[in-house]
C-alpha positions as CSV (number, residue, x, y, z in Angstrom):
1,M,22.3,8.6,49.7
2,H,21.2,8.2,46.2
3,R,17.7,7.0,45.4
4,Q,17.7,4.3,42.9
5,T,15.3,4.9,40.0
6,T,14.0,2.6,37.4
7,T,12.6,3.5,34.0
8,A,9.5,1.8,32.9
9,P,9.9,-0.2,29.7
10,T,8.6,1.5,26.6
11,A,5.4,-0.1,25.4
12,A,5.6,-1.9,22.1
13,P,3.8,0.0,19.4
14,T,0.1,-1.0,19.2
15,V,-1.7,-1.7,16.0
16,E,-5.1,-1.9,17.8
17,P,-6.4,1.5,16.8
18,I,-5.7,0.7,13.1
19,R,-7.3,-2.7,13.4
20,R,-10.5,-1.2,15.0
21,F,-10.6,1.5,12.3
22,Y,-10.7,-1.0,9.5
23,D,-13.0,-3.3,11.4
24,R,-15.5,-0.5,11.5
25,R,-15.1,0.4,7.9
26,A,-15.0,-3.1,6.4
27,A,-18.6,-3.4,5.2
28,Q,-18.6,-0.1,3.3
29,M,-15.0,0.2,2.1
30,P,-15.4,-1.7,-1.2
31,D,-18.2,0.7,-2.2
32,E,-16.2,3.7,-1.2
33,Y,-13.4,2.8,-3.6
34,E,-15.8,2.0,-6.5
35,T,-15.4,5.5,-8.0
36,H,-13.9,6.7,-11.3
37,Y,-11.0,8.4,-9.5
38,W,-10.0,5.2,-7.7
39,R,-10.5,3.3,-10.9
40,L,-7.8,5.6,-12.4
41,Y,-5.6,5.1,-9.4
42,D,-6.0,1.3,-9.6
43,A,-5.3,1.3,-13.4
44,I,-2.0,3.1,-12.9
45,T,-1.1,0.6,-10.1
46,W,-2.0,-2.4,-12.3
47,E,0.2,-1.1,-15.1
48,A,3.1,-1.1,-12.7
49,I,2.4,-4.6,-11.3
50,K,1.6,-6.4,-14.6
51,P,5.2,-6.8,-15.9
52,Y,6.1,-8.7,-12.7
53,L,3.3,-11.2,-12.5
54,P,4.7,-14.7,-12.0
55,T,4.0,-17.2,-14.8
56,A,5.9,-20.3,-13.5
57,P,3.9,-23.4,-12.4
58,G,3.5,-23.4,-8.7
59,A,4.0,-19.7,-8.3
60,R,2.9,-18.1,-5.0
61,I,1.9,-14.5,-4.4
62,L,1.5,-12.7,-1.0
63,D,-1.0,-9.9,-0.8
64,A,0.2,-8.2,2.4
65,G,-2.3,-5.9,4.2
66,G,-4.7,-6.8,1.4
67,G,-7.9,-5.8,3.2
68,Y,-11.1,-6.8,1.4
69,G,-9.3,-8.5,-1.5
70,L,-9.2,-5.9,-4.2
71,W,-5.7,-6.9,-5.5
72,T,-6.1,-10.5,-4.5
73,L,-8.9,-10.9,-6.9
74,K,-7.1,-9.0,-9.7
75,L,-4.1,-11.2,-9.2
76,A,-6.2,-14.4,-9.2
77,A,-7.9,-13.4,-12.4
78,A,-4.6,-12.6,-14.1
79,T,-2.4,-15.6,-13.0
80,H,-2.6,-19.2,-12.0
81,A,-0.7,-18.6,-8.9
82,T,-1.6,-19.6,-5.3
83,I,-2.3,-16.4,-3.4
84,E,-2.1,-15.7,0.3
85,L,-4.0,-12.7,1.5
86,V,-3.1,-11.5,5.0
87,D,-4.5,-8.5,6.9
88,L,-4.8,-7.2,10.5
89,S,-8.6,-6.8,10.4
90,E,-10.7,-9.9,10.7
91,A,-13.8,-7.9,9.5
92,M,-12.0,-7.0,6.3
93,L,-11.0,-10.6,5.8
94,E,-14.6,-11.7,6.2
95,V,-15.5,-9.4,3.3
96,A,-12.5,-10.7,1.3
97,R,-13.5,-14.4,1.9
98,E,-17.0,-13.7,0.6
99,R,-15.6,-12.0,-2.5
100,I,-13.1,-14.8,-3.0
101,A,-15.8,-17.4,-2.8
102,A,-18.0,-15.5,-5.2
103,A,-15.2,-15.3,-7.7
104,G,-14.7,-19.0,-7.6
105,V,-11.0,-19.0,-6.7
106,A,-11.2,-20.3,-3.1
107,D,-9.3,-23.4,-4.2
108,R,-6.1,-21.4,-4.6
109,V,-6.7,-18.2,-2.5
110,T,-6.6,-18.0,1.3
111,A,-7.3,-15.1,3.6
112,T,-5.6,-15.1,7.0
113,R,-5.3,-12.6,9.9
114,A,-1.7,-11.6,10.5
115,D,0.4,-8.7,11.8
116,L,3.0,-7.8,9.1
117,R,5.7,-7.8,11.7
118,D,5.2,-11.5,12.2
119,L,4.6,-13.7,9.2
120,R,6.0,-16.9,10.8
121,M,3.4,-19.0,9.1
122,F,5.5,-18.6,5.9
123,A,8.9,-20.0,5.5
124,S,11.7,-17.7,4.2
125,E,11.9,-17.2,0.5
126,T,8.4,-18.5,-0.2
127,F,6.9,-16.0,-2.6
128,D,7.5,-15.1,-6.2
129,L,5.8,-11.8,-5.8
130,V,4.8,-9.7,-2.7
131,V,2.1,-7.1,-3.2
132,C,1.6,-4.5,-0.4
133,E,-0.9,-1.9,-1.7
134,G,-3.1,0.6,0.0
135,D,-0.3,2.1,2.1
136,P,0.3,-0.5,4.8
137,L,4.0,0.5,4.9
138,S,3.1,4.1,5.4
139,I,0.8,3.3,8.3
140,C,3.3,0.9,9.9
141,T,6.0,3.6,9.6
142,M,3.7,6.1,11.3
143,L,3.4,3.6,14.1
144,G,7.1,3.1,14.4
145,I,7.2,-0.4,13.0
146,G,7.8,0.2,9.3
147,E,11.2,-1.4,9.1
148,A,10.1,-4.5,11.1
149,C,7.3,-5.0,8.7
150,L,9.4,-4.5,5.6
151,R,12.1,-6.8,6.8
152,E,9.4,-9.5,7.2
153,L,8.1,-9.0,3.7
154,A,11.6,-9.2,2.4
155,R,12.2,-12.4,4.4
156,V,9.4,-14.3,2.8
157,L,10.2,-13.0,-0.7
158,K,12.4,-15.2,-3.0
159,P,15.8,-13.7,-4.0
160,R,15.7,-11.5,-7.1
161,S,11.9,-11.4,-6.9
162,P,9.7,-8.2,-6.9
163,L,7.9,-6.4,-4.1
164,A,5.1,-4.1,-5.4
165,L,4.5,-1.4,-2.8
166,G,2.0,1.5,-2.6
167,I,2.9,4.3,-0.2
168,D,1.9,7.8,0.7
169,N,4.1,10.5,-0.9
170,R,5.2,13.4,1.3
171,P,5.1,16.1,-1.3
172,G,1.8,14.8,-2.6
173,L,0.2,15.0,0.9
174,L,1.2,18.6,1.3
175,P,-2.0,20.2,-0.1
176,H,-4.1,18.0,2.2
177,A,-2.0,18.9,5.3
178,L,-1.9,22.6,4.4
179,G,-5.6,22.5,3.9
180,G,-5.9,21.4,7.5
181,S,-3.6,23.9,9.1
182,L,-0.1,25.4,8.8
183,E,0.9,23.4,11.8
184,A,-0.2,20.2,10.0
185,A,1.9,21.1,7.0
186,E,4.9,21.9,9.3
187,R,4.6,18.5,10.9
188,L,4.3,16.7,7.6
189,L,7.4,18.4,6.2
190,A,9.4,17.8,9.5
191,D,8.7,14.1,10.0
192,G,6.2,12.8,7.5
193,F,3.2,12.6,9.8
194,E,-0.2,13.4,8.3
195,D,-3.7,13.0,9.7
196,V,-5.8,15.5,7.8
197,F,-6.5,13.4,4.7
198,H,-5.9,10.1,6.6
199,E,-7.9,10.2,9.8
200,H,-6.0,7.3,11.3
201,G,-2.7,9.0,10.5
202,T,0.0,8.0,8.0
203,H,3.6,8.6,7.1
204,G,4.5,10.4,3.9
205,F,7.7,9.1,2.4
206,E,10.4,11.0,0.5
207,L,12.1,8.9,-2.1
208,D,15.6,9.1,-0.6
209,E,14.2,8.1,2.8
210,L,12.4,5.1,1.2
211,D,15.5,4.1,-0.7
212,R,17.5,4.0,2.6
213,L,14.8,1.8,4.2
214,L,14.7,-0.6,1.2
215,D,18.5,-0.9,1.3
216,A,18.5,-1.7,5.0
217,C,16.0,-4.5,4.3
218,G,17.9,-6.1,1.5
219,L,15.8,-4.6,-1.3
220,E,16.6,-2.3,-4.2
221,R,14.2,0.1,-5.9
222,R,13.6,-0.8,-9.5
223,E,11.1,2.0,-10.4
224,A,8.8,4.6,-8.9
225,L,5.5,6.0,-10.3
226,G,3.4,8.8,-9.0
227,K,-0.3,7.9,-8.8
228,P,-2.0,10.0,-9.9
229,V,0.2,12.9,-11.0
230,L,-2.4,15.0,-12.7
231,H,-6.0,14.3,-11.6
232,H,-5.5,14.7,-7.9
233,H,-5.0,18.4,-8.6
234,L,-8.6,18.7,-9.5
235,P,-11.4,18.9,-6.9
236,R,-12.5,15.3,-6.4
237,A,-16.1,16.0,-7.7
238,E,-14.7,17.5,-10.9
239,A,-12.3,14.6,-11.4
240,E,-15.3,12.2,-11.0
241,R,-17.4,14.1,-13.5
242,R,-14.7,14.1,-16.1
243,L,-13.5,10.5,-15.6
244,A,-17.1,9.2,-15.9
245,D,-16.7,9.6,-19.6
246,A,-15.1,6.5,-21.1
247,D,-13.2,8.4,-23.8
248,Y,-11.9,10.9,-21.3
249,F,-10.9,8.2,-18.9
250,A,-8.8,6.4,-21.6
251,R,-7.1,9.6,-22.5
252,A,-6.5,10.6,-18.9
253,L,-5.0,7.2,-18.1
254,A,-2.6,7.4,-21.1
255,L,-1.5,10.9,-20.0
256,E,-1.1,9.8,-16.4
257,L,1.1,6.9,-17.4
258,R,3.1,9.1,-19.7
259,Y,4.2,11.3,-16.8
260,A,3.9,8.9,-13.9
261,R,7.6,8.0,-14.0
262,V,8.9,11.5,-15.0
263,S,10.3,13.9,-12.5
264,P,9.1,16.4,-11.3
265,Y,5.6,15.2,-12.1
266,R,6.1,11.8,-10.4
267,D,7.5,13.5,-7.2
268,F,4.2,15.3,-6.6
269,G,1.9,12.3,-7.1
270,E,-0.5,11.8,-4.2
271,H,0.9,8.3,-3.8
272,L,4.0,6.5,-5.1
273,Q,3.9,3.0,-6.7
274,I,7.2,1.3,-6.0
275,T,8.8,-1.8,-7.5
276,A,11.7,-3.2,-5.5
277,I,13.8,-6.3,-6.1
278,K,15.2,-8.5,-3.3
279,R,18.9,-8.8,-3.6
């Protein structure tokens, strides 16, 4: 007689630990990123986004996983577009709403809680530009839901329109992982997982891997930049000291941008800035 066995259904990946992490950090996070190093990082990112800003009347932008509104406010200042900010963390969104109101753009900027796997509040082909900065796709991929999130971002993007995407770069994470342990470096190289630099964990992409994912979701990579490709090799305190000088900062930014798209320098950037176009 054979005993019939049943297999318990696999639980759906949970985003709750990530939500709780950002809920706890919401109040202090804007100040944590007001450093010269992150100003350099943001300036490289902005140079990649600027050519794709929509100018048509009635344009709409989605800031996906936009947290406390850093990029939402930059986009609002640079365009006349209507901007939708979505994020998993209600605490982050509360900070974002305060900043949006203070900037005087609440008439065309909204901040709504949403899981990137489910953007049903938006019709297909709604947005002229989707921005997804701060590594949400890397975090979602670490959770096993990266493709589901990217498919949803592609769904709400208009055809032949751009997606601006910031991700963690596997080669660029290697010094952090190795600084933790040889085992952490082995894990990163094997499957992309890293939790030494990112305490909540992340997925470091290789470009070929990312290109396959983009293709599966109906997107095609237009360009990739490393960010930064030079100054993350310095101890952070030394980078801060040097970048505090305005003349040095301007020269450093110019040098970073000169090599950000150039392999092999690009390939060892701490992060990658991706522009993809929906087919």
